[in-house]
Structure formats: structure tokens, C-alpha cells
C-alpha positions as CSV (number, residue, x, y, z in Angstrom):
1,M,86.2,109.4,-2.3
2,T,85.2,106.7,0.3
3,N,81.8,108.2,0.6
4,S,81.4,108.2,-3.2
5,L,82.4,104.5,-3.2
6,N,79.8,103.7,-0.4
7,V,77.1,105.2,-2.6
8,H,78.0,103.4,-5.5
9,A,78.0,100.1,-3.4
10,N,74.6,100.9,-1.8
11,K,73.1,101.7,-5.4
12,K,74.6,98.2,-6.6
13,V,72.9,96.5,-3.4
14,A,69.4,98.1,-4.1
15,L,69.6,97.3,-7.7
16,V,70.4,93.7,-6.7
17,L,67.6,93.5,-4.4
18,I,65.2,94.8,-6.9
19,L,66.2,92.3,-9.5
20,L,65.9,89.4,-7.0
21,S,62.2,90.5,-5.9
22,L,61.4,90.8,-9.8
23,A,62.7,87.3,-10.3
24,A,60.7,85.9,-7.5
25,L,57.6,87.6,-8.8
26,C,58.3,85.9,-12.3
27,I,58.5,82.6,-10.6
28,V,55.3,83.0,-8.9
29,I,53.6,84.0,-12.1
30,I,55.2,81.1,-14.0
31,Q,53.9,78.6,-11.6
32,T,50.4,80.1,-11.5
33,D,50.5,80.0,-15.3
34,R,51.5,76.3,-15.3
35,F,49.4,74.7,-12.7
36,G,46.6,77.3,-12.3
37,S,47.3,78.1,-8.6
38,F,50.2,78.6,-6.4
39,E,50.8,76.8,-2.9
40,F,53.6,77.1,-0.5
41,G,55.0,74.2,1.4
42,S,53.6,71.4,-0.6
43,R,55.1,68.0,-1.0
44,M,54.8,65.7,-4.0
45,I,53.2,62.3,-3.9
46,V,53.8,60.0,-6.7
47,V,51.3,57.1,-7.8
48,P,51.9,54.3,-7.9
49,D,55.4,54.7,-6.3
50,D,54.1,56.0,-3.1
51,Y,50.6,54.6,-2.9
52,P,49.3,52.1,-5.4
53,T,45.9,54.0,-6.3
54,I,45.1,57.6,-6.7
55,Q,42.4,57.5,-3.8
56,A,44.9,56.2,-1.4
57,A,47.3,59.0,-2.3
58,I,44.5,61.6,-1.9
59,D,43.7,60.1,1.6
60,N,47.2,60.2,2.8
61,A,47.8,63.8,1.5
62,S,48.1,66.8,3.3
63,E,46.4,70.2,2.4
64,G,48.3,71.8,-0.5
65,D,50.1,68.5,-1.7
66,E,50.6,67.6,-5.3
67,I,49.8,64.2,-6.4
68,F,51.8,63.3,-9.5
69,V,50.1,60.2,-11.3
70,K,52.4,58.2,-13.7
71,N,51.1,56.9,-17.1
72,G,48.8,53.8,-16.8
73,T,44.9,53.2,-16.5
74,Y,43.5,53.6,-13.0
75,R,40.2,52.1,-12.6
76,E,38.6,53.8,-9.7
77,N,36.2,56.6,-8.6
78,L,37.9,59.5,-6.7
79,L,36.6,61.6,-3.9
80,I,38.7,64.8,-3.6
81,S,37.8,66.2,-0.1
82,K,41.0,68.3,0.6
83,S,42.9,71.1,-1.3
84,V,45.3,69.2,-3.4
85,S,46.8,69.4,-7.0
86,L,46.2,66.2,-9.0
87,K,48.6,66.0,-12.0
88,G,48.7,63.5,-14.7
89,E,52.0,62.5,-16.5
90,S,50.5,62.8,-19.8
91,R,47.0,63.6,-20.8
92,N,46.5,61.0,-23.5
93,S,48.4,58.0,-21.5
94,T,47.2,58.8,-17.7
95,I,43.7,57.5,-17.8
96,I,41.1,57.4,-15.1
97,Q,38.1,55.0,-15.8
98,G,35.2,55.6,-13.5
99,T,32.9,52.6,-12.6
100,G,29.8,54.7,-12.4
101,N,28.4,57.8,-10.9
102,A,31.1,60.7,-10.8
103,T,34.5,59.5,-11.8
104,L,36.1,62.5,-10.2
105,L,34.0,64.0,-7.2
106,V,35.4,67.2,-5.8
107,R,34.0,68.3,-2.5
108,H,36.7,70.9,-1.5
109,D,37.8,74.2,-2.4
110,Y,41.1,75.0,-4.1
111,V,41.6,71.6,-6.0
112,N,43.5,71.3,-9.3
113,I,43.0,68.6,-11.8
114,S,45.1,68.4,-14.9
115,G,46.9,66.1,-17.5
116,F,44.5,63.1,-17.5
117,T,42.0,61.3,-19.8
118,I,38.8,60.8,-17.6
119,Q,36.2,58.5,-18.7
120,S,33.0,56.9,-17.4
121,P,32.3,54.1,-19.8
122,V,29.3,52.9,-17.4
123,S,25.9,54.3,-18.8
124,L,24.2,55.7,-15.8
125,I,21.9,58.7,-15.3
126,Y,24.2,60.3,-12.9
127,D,27.5,59.6,-14.5
128,Y,29.7,62.4,-14.7
129,G,33.4,62.9,-15.7
130,V,34.3,65.6,-13.3
131,H,31.5,66.8,-10.7
132,L,32.5,70.1,-8.8
133,L,30.0,70.0,-6.1
134,S,29.6,73.1,-3.8
135,V,33.1,74.4,-4.1
136,K,35.1,77.4,-5.1
137,H,38.6,78.3,-6.6
138,C,39.1,74.8,-8.2
139,S,40.7,74.5,-11.7
140,V,40.1,71.7,-14.2
141,F,42.4,72.2,-17.2
142,D,44.4,70.2,-19.9
143,N,42.2,67.2,-19.5
144,S,40.4,64.9,-22.1
145,I,37.0,64.1,-20.5
146,E,35.1,61.7,-22.5
147,I,32.3,58.9,-22.6
148,A,30.3,60.1,-19.5
149,Q,26.7,61.2,-19.1
150,T,28.1,64.9,-18.7
151,G,31.8,65.7,-19.1
152,V,31.9,68.5,-16.4
153,W,29.2,69.3,-14.0
154,L,29.3,72.2,-11.8
155,Y,26.5,72.4,-9.2
156,D,26.3,75.1,-6.5
157,A,29.8,75.8,-7.6
158,S,31.4,79.5,-8.0
159,F,34.7,81.1,-8.9
160,N,36.0,77.9,-10.5
161,N,37.8,77.6,-13.8
162,V,37.4,74.9,-16.7
163,F,39.8,75.5,-19.4
164,E,41.9,74.0,-22.2
165,N,40.2,70.7,-22.0
166,I,39.0,68.4,-24.8
167,I,35.5,67.3,-23.9
168,T,34.0,65.0,-26.5
169,E,31.6,62.1,-27.0
170,N,29.7,62.4,-23.9
171,W,26.0,61.1,-23.8
172,S,24.6,64.5,-22.7
173,E,26.2,67.8,-22.2
174,G,30.0,68.5,-22.5
175,I,29.7,70.9,-19.6
176,Y,27.0,71.8,-17.3
177,L,26.7,74.9,-15.3
178,D,23.9,74.1,-12.8
179,N,23.0,77.0,-10.0
180,S,26.6,77.9,-10.4
181,N,28.0,81.6,-10.6
182,N,31.1,83.6,-11.3
183,N,32.7,80.6,-13.2
184,T,35.1,80.7,-16.2
185,V,34.8,78.3,-19.0
186,A,37.6,79.0,-21.5
187,K,39.5,77.7,-24.4
188,N,38.0,74.3,-24.3
189,K,37.4,71.9,-27.6
190,I,34.0,70.7,-27.0
191,T,32.9,68.4,-29.7
192,D,30.5,65.3,-30.8
193,N,28.5,65.3,-27.4
194,N,25.0,63.9,-27.9
195,Y,23.2,67.1,-26.5
196,N,24.6,70.4,-25.7
197,G,28.2,71.5,-25.9
198,I,27.7,74.0,-22.8
199,S,24.5,74.2,-20.9
200,S,23.6,76.8,-18.1
201,T,20.7,76.7,-15.9
202,N,19.9,79.1,-13.0
203,S,23.5,80.1,-13.2
204,Q,24.6,83.8,-13.4
205,S,27.7,86.0,-14.0
206,N,29.7,83.1,-15.9
207,T,32.2,83.7,-18.6
208,I,32.3,81.4,-21.4
209,I,35.0,82.6,-23.6
210,E,37.2,81.3,-26.6
211,N,35.8,77.8,-26.8
212,Y,35.7,75.7,-29.9
213,V,32.2,74.2,-30.0
214,L,31.8,72.0,-32.8
215,D,29.2,69.3,-34.0
216,N,27.1,68.7,-30.8
217,G,23.8,67.0,-31.2
218,R,21.6,70.0,-30.1
219,E,22.8,73.5,-29.0
220,G,26.4,74.5,-29.1
221,I,25.8,76.8,-26.1
222,F,22.7,76.9,-24.0
223,L,21.6,79.8,-21.6
224,G,18.6,78.4,-20.0
225,E,16.1,79.6,-17.6
226,G,17.4,81.8,-14.8
227,S,20.7,82.2,-16.4
228,S,21.5,86.0,-16.6
229,F,24.4,88.3,-16.6
230,N,26.6,85.9,-18.3
231,S,29.2,86.7,-21.0
232,V,29.5,84.5,-24.0
233,I,32.7,86.1,-25.9
234,A,35.0,85.0,-29.0
235,N,33.7,81.5,-29.2
236,N,33.8,79.5,-32.4
237,V,30.4,77.7,-32.6
238,T,30.1,75.6,-35.8
239,E,27.9,72.8,-37.2
240,N,25.9,72.1,-34.2
241,G,22.7,70.0,-34.8
242,D,20.2,72.7,-33.7
243,S,21.2,76.4,-32.5
244,G,24.7,77.6,-32.4
245,I,23.7,79.6,-29.3
246,Q,20.1,79.4,-27.6
247,I,19.0,82.2,-25.0
248,T,16.0,81.6,-23.0
249,S,17.0,84.1,-20.2
250,E,17.6,87.8,-19.7
251,N,20.4,90.4,-19.7
252,N,23.3,88.3,-21.4
253,L,26.2,89.5,-23.3
254,I,26.9,87.6,-26.7
255,K,29.9,89.2,-28.3
256,G,32.5,88.5,-30.8
257,N,31.6,84.8,-31.6
258,S,32.0,83.0,-35.0
259,I,28.5,81.3,-35.5
260,R,28.7,79.3,-38.6
261,A,26.9,76.3,-40.4
262,N,24.3,75.7,-37.5
263,L,20.6,74.9,-38.1
264,V,20.1,78.4,-36.3
265,G,22.9,80.9,-35.6
266,I,21.2,82.4,-32.4
267,T,17.8,81.2,-31.1
268,L,16.6,84.1,-29.1
269,S,14.0,83.4,-26.5
270,G,14.7,85.8,-23.9
271,S,14.7,89.5,-23.2
272,F,17.2,92.5,-22.7
273,N,20.1,90.5,-24.0
274,T,22.8,92.4,-26.0
275,I,24.3,90.7,-29.0
276,I,27.0,92.6,-30.7
277,E,30.0,92.0,-33.2
278,N,29.2,88.3,-33.8
279,V,29.6,86.7,-37.4
280,L,26.3,84.7,-38.3
281,E,27.2,82.9,-41.4
282,N,25.8,80.0,-43.6
283,N,23.1,79.0,-41.0
284,K,19.8,78.1,-41.9
285,E,18.6,81.0,-39.9
286,G,20.9,83.8,-38.7
287,I,18.7,84.6,-35.8
288,G,15.7,82.1,-35.2
289,R,12.6,82.4,-33.3
290,G,12.0,81.1,-29.8
291,Y,9.3,81.6,-27.4
292,G,10.9,84.8,-25.9
293,F,11.7,86.0,-29.4
294,Y,8.4,87.1,-29.6
295,G,8.4,88.3,-26.1
296,T,7.8,86.9,-22.5
297,I,4.1,86.9,-21.7
298,S,3.4,88.5,-18.2
299,A,-0.1,89.7,-17.1
300,N,-0.9,89.9,-21.0
301,N,1.9,92.2,-21.5
302,V,5.0,91.5,-23.9
303,T,8.4,92.3,-22.6
304,F,11.3,92.1,-25.1
305,Q,14.1,94.7,-26.2
306,N,17.1,92.6,-27.1
307,T,19.8,94.9,-28.5
308,I,21.6,93.6,-31.8
309,Y,24.0,95.6,-33.4
310,R,27.4,95.4,-35.3
311,N,26.8,91.8,-36.4
312,N,27.6,90.3,-39.9
313,F,24.8,88.5,-41.2
314,I,26.2,86.7,-44.2
315,N,24.6,84.3,-46.6
316,N,22.2,82.8,-44.0
317,T,19.2,81.2,-45.8
318,K,16.9,83.4,-43.8
319,Q,19.0,86.2,-42.2
320,V,16.1,86.5,-39.3
321,H,13.2,84.4,-39.0
322,N,10.1,86.6,-39.9
323,E,7.3,86.0,-37.7
324,Y,4.9,87.6,-40.2
325,E,5.5,85.1,-42.8
326,D,3.7,82.2,-40.6
327,N,1.7,84.0,-38.1
328,Q,3.3,82.3,-35.5
329,Y,3.9,85.1,-32.9
330,L,2.3,84.7,-29.6
331,Y,-1.3,86.3,-28.8
332,G,-0.9,88.8,-31.7
333,H,2.2,90.3,-30.1
334,P,5.2,90.2,-32.3
335,S,8.7,90.6,-30.9
336,K,10.3,94.1,-31.1
337,N,14.0,94.1,-30.6
338,T,16.4,97.0,-31.3
339,W,18.7,96.5,-34.2
340,D,21.2,99.4,-34.1
341,N,22.8,101.5,-31.4
342,G,21.6,104.8,-33.0
343,V,24.5,105.3,-35.1
344,Q,25.6,101.7,-36.6
345,G,23.4,98.7,-37.3
346,N,24.3,95.3,-38.7
347,Y,25.9,94.1,-41.8
348,W,23.5,92.1,-44.2
349,S,24.8,90.4,-47.2
350,D,21.5,90.7,-48.8
351,Y,21.0,94.4,-48.3
352,N,20.8,96.2,-51.6
353,G,20.3,99.9,-50.4
354,M,22.7,102.7,-51.4
355,D,25.2,104.9,-49.6
356,N,25.1,108.1,-51.5
357,N,27.3,110.2,-49.0
358,G,30.0,107.3,-48.6
359,D,29.7,107.2,-44.7
360,G,29.5,103.4,-44.9
361,I,25.8,103.6,-43.6
362,G,23.1,102.7,-45.9
363,D,20.6,105.3,-46.8
364,T,17.4,103.3,-46.3
365,P,16.6,100.9,-43.3
366,Y,16.9,97.0,-43.6
367,I,13.5,95.9,-43.1
368,I,12.9,92.6,-41.1
369,N,9.3,93.0,-40.5
370,P,6.8,95.9,-39.8
371,D,8.0,95.9,-36.3
372,N,11.6,95.3,-36.6
373,Q,14.1,97.3,-38.7
374,D,17.8,98.2,-38.8
375,R,17.8,102.0,-39.2
376,Y,21.6,102.2,-40.0
377,P,22.6,99.0,-41.8
378,L,26.5,98.7,-42.4
379,M,27.5,98.7,-46.1
380,S,30.4,96.5,-45.4
381,P,31.0,93.7,-42.7
382,F,32.0,95.1,-39.4
383,S,35.7,94.7,-38.4
384,N,36.7,95.3,-34.6
385,E,40.3,96.7,-34.6
386,E,40.7,95.6,-31.2
387,N,41.4,91.6,-31.0
388,P,38.5,90.0,-28.9
389,N,40.6,87.1,-27.9
390,T,42.7,89.1,-25.5
391,T,41.1,88.4,-22.3
392,N,43.3,86.6,-19.8
393,T,41.5,83.2,-18.9
394,K,44.2,81.7,-16.8
395,P,43.0,81.7,-13.0
396,F,44.8,83.9,-10.5
397,S,44.5,82.6,-6.8
398,A,44.3,84.7,-3.8
399,T,47.7,83.4,-2.9
400,L,49.1,84.9,-6.1
401,V,47.5,88.1,-5.5
402,A,48.9,88.1,-1.9
403,V,52.5,87.5,-3.0
404,S,52.5,90.0,-5.7
405,V,51.3,92.7,-3.4
406,A,54.0,91.7,-0.8
407,L,56.6,91.9,-3.4
408,V,55.5,95.2,-5.0
409,V,55.7,96.5,-1.4
410,I,59.2,95.1,-0.8
411,I,60.3,96.6,-4.0
412,G,58.9,100.0,-3.4
413,A,60.4,100.0,0.3
414,E,63.9,99.1,-1.1
415,I,63.6,102.0,-3.6
416,L,62.5,104.5,-1.0
417,F,65.3,103.2,1.3
418,Y,67.9,103.6,-1.3
419,L,66.6,107.2,-2.1
420,G,66.5,108.3,1.4
421,R,70.0,107.1,1.9
422,R,71.1,109.0,-1.0
423,K,69.4,112.3,0.1
424,N,71.1,111.9,3.4
425,K,74.4,111.5,1.9
426,S,73.9,114.5,-0.3
427,K,73.1,116.5,2.9
428,T,76.1,115.3,4.8
429,F,78.4,116.2,1.9
430,A,76.8,119.6,1.6
431,R,77.5,121.2,5.1
432,P,81.3,121.3,5.1
433,A,81.1,123.4,1.7
434,L,78.6,125.7,3.3
435,N,81.1,126.1,6.5
436,R,84.0,126.8,4.1
437,L,82.0,129.6,2.3
438,S,81.2,131.2,5.6
């Protein structure tokens, strides 16, 4: 009877330890979801209670500290050269106004900036709201960044996150990725900037996902020279002055975007890009011409081969720009792209072919020009059953991963310990029974 009670007690202890470990893991995840990273042993500094200015608080902070800034207008330029979290009390009421150059210049890894209105009302050539310069693992989130030359400029910056900001009314770009790789730009509202909403130059392997890019003066999203292997996924790109998305580089993925009411939906000036599952609707041109849309000239040879399928081309004035109509292809060499995957092509609202066997694929190709045709046009708009907006865009720090792994190990060890004790108890109880049988 006593042994049975001990087993029951041990089982309860093991269960309690497991629940406590799971609770600790949940706390870590919640903290990460809220603040973008997780730090141990940090203290909180309050501005203006502890220091009258934000810069003074930064200068007196230690690595991992959180600087909480109360509502008010702070006219200062900030240099952040240590790993701190800078958090405003309220995005609309905690205002940092720069006096020229970068309002917030970040020169250290693992910096978090959230909860501010950030302005640079002085018009200078190098006038930025937030400048991430040669840093990694920083997060800029839940801010309003406005009235600067460029809202957020990443230069030589990698593995950073810019998400859930409102970036508006800047004199040039909303966000500029410059020689910066492996960053995530997600769920931002980027509107009414004079030039491009998001620009990228010589930047690779970035993810631009689920942003709302509206009414910018030129391109909504621009992948410039040297910007390859980027993923542009599930963005809403609407009513921009020139192109919704312009691509002048190679090997990018453009997937699941809503591209509506721009002058041109996608201006394609690069090669070997994959363009799938987008909606191009009510643009003057669905896909427009650009230098590389004809092909890239190299030693008198033309390279091209963009792959374009499962897109919906709906009521664009021109679904695709036809180079043959105005003889404007380079050196007599028109573009040649692939408009299907061998099974499915694209939906064209002006396709008038038949589907006699009812397989959902038109019986005759959709002809773009003599060198480009969709061999398998869809009879109805493509619809992906899977929601493309399921990618987790919250940053996960190395600390979180380490803590999570440690907690999983602890939970596993507790379970094994409990099972081992239970097995040993069973053996102990079994031996006297065997002796009695003998």
C-alpha cells in the first residue's frame, strides 16, 4: 500500500514539474512575441524619470537593459551602440524628432526599437528615420516613421526584422535595403512615400512579406541591380505611381501578391525569376516591359527565362506588353519567358478559348506574341487552398532557441526519470511474487 502511494506521489511530482516547465516555455514565447527578443538579467530605465534625455539613458545603460520612454516629444538624434531595447509608452504620443542626418543610428547588434513616432523634419540628403548600419539581429517594430529622406535604411545589415510599422510621407523610399542580406520586412503599412515603398540594391536572400504598399510615387517594391534570391510574398501592392513590383535582377520569387491599380503590375527587367500565384488586376499593363524583359545582352547573346504561371490576369488594359506591337525589343531579340509549368498556366480574363474535356485547362494556347504563349491557360481564376499569409514573421532570437531547447531537454529528462522509477518499482514488487511461486 505504501509503495502504491509513493508511486502515485512520484507521478504527481513529475506532472507538476512538467507543467512548470511548459509554463516557463510559454512565458519565454510570450515575451519574444511581444518585444521581438528575450534577454535575461535586464533592468528598466525610465525616461525622463531616471535621465532627462533618451541619449543619456542609452549612454548609462548596460547590455540587455530596457529603456522605457514616457509620452512626450524628444528633439534629439540617437546613437545606439550597445544591445538595448528602446520602448516608447505610446506610438502616437512618444515622438522622437531628429535634427538632421539619422534620427536613430543603430551601430550594435541585438537592438530593439518599438512604440515611437520617428521624424526627421530637416530636409538633408542623408536624413534617415532609422539607420541600421552594419548590424545583425535588430528589430524595428510598431513604430510610425515619417517625414524623413528614407524611413528605414539598412546598410550592410543582416538578419534584422522590420515589421508592423507605419512608414509614410518620406521624401524618398519607405524602406531601403542596401548591401543587406537575410533580413525580414513584414506586415508594414508603407504609403505615400515620394519614391519607392521598398527598394533593394545589391541585397540578397531577404523576405518581403505581407506588407501593405499603397500610393507611393514610383515603384511599390523595387528589386534593383544585384538583388537576387529574394522572396516577395503575399503583399498588397496597390495604386503606386509606376510599377507595383519592378525586378531588374535574377532568381527572385514573387508569390501570392495582390497587385492592383498600378500603372504596371510587374515590370520585369531581369531573368530567371519565378512569378506564381499573384493577382494582377486593373493595371494599365499586367506585366510590362523593361530592359531585361527583352533579355539581358551579354556578348550578343540574350538570356531570359522567367517562369510565370498560376497567376490571375484580370481586366488589365494590356495583360502583357507586346514588344512586337511597337518593335521595341533590343537588337532584334525579343524576350522568351515560360508561361506555364507544363501542367497549368495562368488565368486570363480575355481568353476566349474552349475547354471541351472539362479539365479546367483551355484547349488552345493563350498567345502573347509569336515568341511567348501560355500553353495551358486556366479557365477560371487560380485559387490556392492554402492561405499564403501563414508565414511566421516574428523574430526568434538565439536566446529563445537556446532556452526552448533547454526546457525540452528538462521535460524529456523528467519523463525518463519518472518512467525509470516506475519500471524499477515494478521490478521490486515482482520479485517477492516469484519467490512465493517457487
